[in-house]
N, C-alpha and C positions, 0 to 999 in steps of 0.2 A: 403796502405790504412788502416786506423785504424778500428778496429772492432767497430760496433755500440753498444751503451749502451742500456739497456732495455728501458729507458725512450725515447731515440731517436726512437727505433722501435715502441713503442706505439704511439708516435706522428705521425710517418709516416703512420701507419695503420689508425689512426683517420682521417688523411687527405685523404686517399684513399677511405674510406667507406662513403657512402652517409649519410647525416644527418638523424637521426631518425625522425619519424613523430611527430606531435604535442603532441602525447600521453606522451612524456617526458621520456619514458623508452628506454632501448636498443632494437634493432631490434629483432623481434621474430626469434627463431631458426627454421630451417625447421623441419617438423615432422619426427620423427624416424620411419623407416619402417623396417619390418622384411625381411630377404632375401627370395626371391621367390624360390620355389623348382621345379626342373624338374620332369618329370614323374618318374624317378628312385629314387626320394626321396632326391637327393643330392641338396644342396643349389646352386643357380645360382651365379656364380662368374665371374666377368669380367676378361678377360685374362690379365696376368701380362705384364707390359710394362717394357722393359729394360731401364736403364738410358742412357743418351746420351753417345755414345762411349762405350757402354757395350758389344758390340759384339766381337767375336773373342776370343782371349786368356783370360780365366777367371781371371787369376792373374793380368792382365793389369788393370782391373777395380779397384781392391784393391789398386794397386800402385797409380793410379790416385786419388782415394779418400784419400789415405794417404798423398799424396803430397798436396792436397787441404787443408787438416787439418793442415799440417805443416805450410802452408802459413798463417793460422789464429793465430798461436801461437805468443804470445807476448814474444819475447826472451829477457832475461835480458841483461843489458849493462855490459861492462867489470868491471866497478866499483861495480855493484851489485853482480857479481860473486865473485870478490875478497872479498867483505865484507861478503858474505854468507859463503865462504870457511873459512875465518878467524874465524867467530863465531863458526862454527862446530869444527874446530881444537882446539880452546880454551875450548869449552865444553867437548870435548873428553879428553883433558889434565886434566881438573878439576875432571871429573868422574874417570879417571884413578888414580889420586893421592888419591882421597877419597877411592876407592876400595883397593888400596895398603895399606893405613894406617889402614883401617878396617881389612884387612887380617893379618897385623902384630899384632894388638890388640887381635884378636880372636885366633891366633896361640899361643900367650903368655898365654891366658886364658886356652886353652885346654891343653897345656903342663904342666902348673903349678898347675891347680886346678882339672882337670878331669882325667888325666892319672895316678896320684899317687894312 
């Protein structure tokens, strides 16, 4: 399954949300509230919920999340890999030749003009 584009996600969200009232503006955001404090002065926090399948071995969650992310990766085709590798090798060869020639020129300058 291909990853959704940003535009597709926006369209899907727009379809899921109820249409705004006749005011013509976006729906009002819920008012922000400050966290309530317990008697000890600590802010009240809801208990953390573990992700699905998060129990047991702690490294297992990491592996599952990593595998899920790898499924989302758009892997290059063989042709794209070959093209990219060729571009990198040619660029390395060009830079290598440039540095080699530059080294020869400066070696000549140092030996003939600066060392005497």
